[in-house]
C-alpha positions as CSV (number, residue, x, y, z in Angstrom):
1,M,11.7,3.8,17.6
2,R,9.3,5.7,15.3
3,Y,7.7,4.2,12.1
4,I,5.0,4.6,9.6
5,E,2.7,1.7,8.7
6,P,2.0,2.5,5.0
7,H,-0.1,-0.5,4.2
8,A,-2.5,-2.1,6.7
9,H,-6.1,-3.2,6.4
10,M,-7.3,-1.9,9.7
11,V,-11.0,-2.4,9.1
12,S,-10.3,-6.1,9.7
13,R,-8.3,-5.6,12.9
14,V,-9.3,-5.2,16.5
15,T,-8.7,-2.1,18.6
16,D,-5.9,-3.8,20.6
17,D,-3.9,-3.7,17.3
18,Y,-4.1,0.1,17.4
19,V,-2.9,0.1,21.0
20,H,0.0,-2.2,20.2
21,M,1.0,-0.2,17.1
22,V,1.0,3.1,18.9
23,T,3.0,1.5,21.8
24,A,5.6,0.3,19.3
25,G,6.0,3.8,17.9
26,C,3.7,4.0,14.9
27,A,3.2,7.6,13.9
28,A,0.6,7.1,11.1
29,V,-1.2,4.2,9.4
30,C,-2.3,4.1,5.7
31,E,-5.0,1.7,4.5
32,P,-5.4,0.8,0.8
33,A,-8.8,-0.4,-0.4
34,F,-8.9,-4.1,-0.8
35,W,-11.0,-7.3,-1.0
36,A,-13.5,-7.9,1.8
37,G,-12.9,-11.7,1.9
38,Y,-15.7,-12.1,-0.6
39,D,-16.8,-10.5,-3.9
40,R,-19.1,-7.5,-3.4
41,S,-22.3,-7.7,-5.4
42,S,-22.7,-4.1,-6.4
43,A,-21.0,-0.6,-6.5
44,A,-23.2,0.3,-3.5
45,G,-21.1,-2.1,-1.4
46,F,-18.0,-0.2,-2.4
47,Y,-19.7,3.1,-1.7
48,D,-20.3,2.0,1.9
49,Y,-16.7,0.6,2.1
50,F,-15.3,4.0,1.0
51,R,-17.4,5.7,3.7
52,Q,-16.0,3.3,6.2
53,L,-12.4,4.1,5.1
54,T,-12.9,7.8,5.0
55,E,-15.4,8.4,7.9
56,H,-15.4,5.6,10.5
57,E,-11.9,4.2,10.5
58,P,-10.1,7.6,11.0
59,K,-12.3,8.2,14.0
60,R,-11.5,4.7,15.4
61,A,-7.8,5.3,15.0
62,A,-7.9,8.8,16.5
63,K,-9.1,7.3,19.8
64,F,-5.6,5.9,20.1
65,G,-3.8,8.9,18.9
66,L,-3.0,7.5,15.5
67,P,-3.6,9.4,12.2
68,H,-5.3,7.2,9.6
69,Y,-5.1,7.7,5.9
70,C,-6.5,5.6,3.0
71,W,-6.4,4.8,-0.7
72,L,-9.4,4.0,-2.9
73,C,-10.0,1.6,-5.8
74,I,-11.7,-1.6,-6.8
75,N,-9.2,-4.2,-6.0
76,P,-7.7,-6.6,-8.5
77,K,-9.5,-9.6,-7.1
78,E,-12.8,-8.1,-8.2
79,S,-11.6,-6.5,-11.4
80,E,-12.6,-9.4,-13.6
81,D,-16.1,-7.8,-13.7
82,V,-15.4,-4.8,-15.9
83,K,-19.0,-3.4,-15.7
84,L,-18.8,-3.5,-11.9
85,A,-15.4,-1.8,-12.0
86,D,-16.7,1.0,-14.2
87,D,-19.6,1.6,-11.7
88,V,-17.1,1.7,-8.8
89,L,-14.6,4.0,-10.7
90,A,-17.5,6.4,-11.3
91,I,-18.0,6.9,-7.6
92,I,-14.4,7.3,-6.5
93,P,-14.0,11.0,-7.6
94,E,-16.7,11.9,-5.0
95,F,-14.3,10.8,-2.3
96,L,-10.9,12.0,-3.6
97,D,-11.2,15.4,-1.9
98,R,-11.8,13.9,1.5
99,P,-9.0,14.9,4.0
100,T,-7.5,11.5,4.6
101,V,-7.5,10.1,1.0
102,L,-3.9,9.7,-0.4
103,G,-4.6,8.4,-3.9
104,I,-5.6,5.4,-5.9
105,G,-4.8,1.9,-4.6
106,E,-4.2,-0.9,-4.1
107,I,-4.7,-1.4,-7.8
108,G,-2.9,-4.0,-9.9
109,L,-3.3,-7.6,-11.0
110,N,-4.3,-10.8,-9.4
111,K,-4.4,-13.4,-12.2
112,N,-2.9,-11.3,-15.0
113,S,-6.1,-11.5,-17.0
114,R,-7.1,-9.2,-19.9
115,N,-10.0,-7.8,-17.9
116,E,-7.7,-7.0,-14.9
117,I,-5.3,-5.2,-17.2
118,T,-8.2,-3.2,-18.6
119,V,-9.4,-2.1,-15.2
120,L,-5.8,-1.3,-14.2
121,E,-5.5,1.0,-17.2
122,K,-8.8,2.7,-16.1
123,H,-7.4,3.2,-12.6
124,V,-4.2,4.7,-13.9
125,D,-6.2,7.1,-16.1
126,L,-8.3,8.1,-13.1
127,A,-5.1,8.8,-11.1
128,A,-3.6,10.8,-13.9
129,R,-6.7,12.9,-14.4
130,H,-7.0,13.7,-10.7
131,N,-3.2,14.0,-10.0
132,Q,-3.3,11.2,-7.5
133,L,-0.5,9.0,-6.0
134,I,-0.7,5.3,-7.0
135,L,-0.2,2.2,-4.9
136,V,0.1,-1.1,-6.8
137,H,-0.6,-4.7,-5.7
138,T,1.5,-7.3,-7.5
139,P,0.2,-10.9,-7.9
140,H,1.5,-13.8,-5.8
141,L,4.1,-16.6,-6.4
142,E,4.6,-17.8,-9.9
143,D,2.5,-14.9,-11.4
144,K,4.5,-12.1,-9.7
145,L,7.3,-11.6,-12.3
146,K,4.9,-11.6,-15.3
147,G,2.4,-9.5,-13.4
148,T,5.0,-6.9,-12.3
149,R,6.2,-6.6,-15.9
150,L,2.6,-6.1,-17.2
151,I,1.9,-3.5,-14.5
152,M,5.1,-1.6,-15.3
153,D,4.1,-1.6,-19.0
154,V,0.7,0.0,-18.2
155,I,2.4,2.7,-16.1
156,R,5.0,3.4,-18.7
157,N,2.4,3.6,-21.4
158,D,0.7,6.6,-19.7
159,S,3.0,9.6,-20.1
160,R,1.1,11.6,-17.5
161,I,2.3,9.3,-14.7
162,Q,5.6,10.2,-12.9
163,P,7.3,7.0,-11.7
164,G,8.3,8.6,-8.4
165,R,4.6,9.0,-7.5
166,V,4.0,5.2,-7.9
167,I,4.9,2.5,-5.4
168,I,4.9,-1.2,-6.5
169,D,4.1,-3.2,-3.4
170,H,4.9,-6.8,-2.5
171,V,8.2,-6.9,-4.3
172,E,10.4,-9.9,-3.7
173,E,14.0,-10.9,-4.7
174,H,13.2,-11.4,-8.4
175,T,11.2,-8.1,-8.9
176,V,12.8,-5.5,-6.6
177,Q,15.6,-4.5,-9.0
178,M,13.4,-4.0,-12.0
179,V,11.1,-1.8,-10.1
180,L,13.9,0.4,-8.7
181,D,15.6,0.6,-12.1
182,A,12.3,2.0,-13.6
183,G,12.4,4.9,-11.1
184,L,9.4,3.5,-9.2
185,W,9.2,3.0,-5.4
186,A,9.3,-0.6,-4.1
187,G,7.2,-1.8,-1.1
188,M,8.3,-4.9,0.9
189,T,5.4,-6.7,2.5
190,L,6.3,-8.6,5.7
191,Y,4.1,-11.7,6.1
192,P,4.5,-14.7,8.4
193,E,3.4,-17.3,5.8
194,S,4.1,-15.6,2.4
195,K,5.7,-12.6,0.7
196,C,8.8,-11.5,2.8
197,S,10.1,-12.5,6.2
198,P,12.0,-9.8,8.1
199,A,15.3,-11.6,7.4
200,R,14.6,-11.7,3.6
201,A,13.5,-8.1,3.6
202,V,16.7,-7.0,5.4
203,D,18.8,-9.2,3.0
204,M,17.2,-7.2,0.1
205,V,18.0,-3.9,1.7
206,E,21.6,-4.9,2.2
207,R,21.8,-6.0,-1.4
208,Y,19.8,-3.2,-3.2
209,G,20.1,-0.3,-0.8
210,D,17.5,1.8,1.0
211,E,16.5,4.3,-1.6
212,R,12.8,4.4,-2.7
213,I,12.0,1.4,-0.5
214,W,9.5,1.1,2.3
215,M,8.3,-1.8,4.5
216,N,4.7,-2.6,5.4
217,C,2.8,-5.3,7.2
218,A,-0.4,-5.4,5.0
219,C,-2.2,-6.9,8.0
220,D,-5.7,-8.1,7.3
221,W,-8.2,-10.8,8.3
222,G,-5.6,-13.6,7.5
223,V,-2.5,-14.7,9.2
224,S,-0.6,-11.4,9.5
225,D,1.2,-9.3,12.0
226,P,0.5,-5.5,12.5
227,L,3.9,-5.2,14.2
228,A,5.9,-6.7,11.4
229,V,7.6,-3.4,10.6
230,P,9.1,-2.7,14.1
231,K,10.0,-6.4,14.4
232,T,12.0,-6.1,11.1
233,A,13.6,-3.0,12.5
234,L,14.8,-5.2,15.4
235,E,16.3,-7.6,12.8
236,M,18.2,-4.7,11.3
237,R,19.4,-3.7,14.8
238,K,20.7,-7.2,15.4
239,R,22.7,-7.0,12.2
240,G,24.4,-3.8,13.2
241,H,22.4,-1.3,11.2
242,S,22.5,2.2,12.8
243,A,19.5,3.9,14.3
244,A,19.7,6.5,11.6
245,A,19.6,3.8,8.8
246,I,16.6,2.1,10.5
247,D,14.8,5.4,10.9
248,K,15.3,6.3,7.2
249,L,13.8,3.0,6.1
250,I,10.8,2.7,8.3
251,F,9.9,6.4,8.9
252,Q,11.7,8.8,6.6
253,N,11.2,6.9,3.3
254,P,7.4,6.4,3.6
255,A,7.0,9.9,4.9
256,R,8.9,11.2,1.8
257,F,6.7,9.3,-0.6
258,L,3.4,10.0,1.2
259,A,4.2,13.7,1.6
260,Q,3.8,14.0,-2.2
261,C,0.2,14.2,-1.2
262,P,-0.3,17.5,0.6
263,K,-2.9,15.9,2.9
264,F,-0.4,13.7,4.6
265,K,0.7,15.2,7.9
266,I,2.2,13.7,11.0
267,P,1.7,15.7,14.2
268,E,4.9,17.0,15.7
269,G,5.9,16.0,19.2
């Protein structure tokens, strides 16, 4: 089967993961900017990280025949420091014209604090001013419903933002419907220990449909699986979903959203 991995933190993965993903049918991988496992001390650290995402990682992926794209931001975990966020936001425009940058992400909320909301608003403004796609991180567990509502309020309050150019990631059973009803895209994150299992993700697809939904592994330095998307496709196959339905969900849907950025191309053949 073919698939697109639309959310994977490959800077934290080994080269074997690229081999396994390509072997499983991965046609492209997209990497949102995120936390390094520790809080960076200055904007210079982010500058180097953005260089890693836009210069080094595409070359590493290309050795295995895999196109690599990225998103840029200061992540929600480090957004409590508004001054640092302002410094990071000031350097992002320098990178937006690079050939593999898809947009602004993964922005959003972590603890739903006032400072995080302020920085989220600044990111949304940046995306609007530069006509960028947006990828949003929603908080975990008991904060997810409240955080998702707060995020959607920020997006709705900026009339320049088109809902169809925004994906709200890490949706679960209690948030997916509200995201879809708002005309936004919904991302289902497949994690071994949290977020969605393959069975839960397929349950949601069977209940809410397959329009404006993608699946991703969000693999990083923690317990995660870079092959979570094709494994979920196997769960769909076991339940009797057609090859066409599987292809739509794991390849055509992410391709349709990402193609709103003219830089996103998948080699034919």
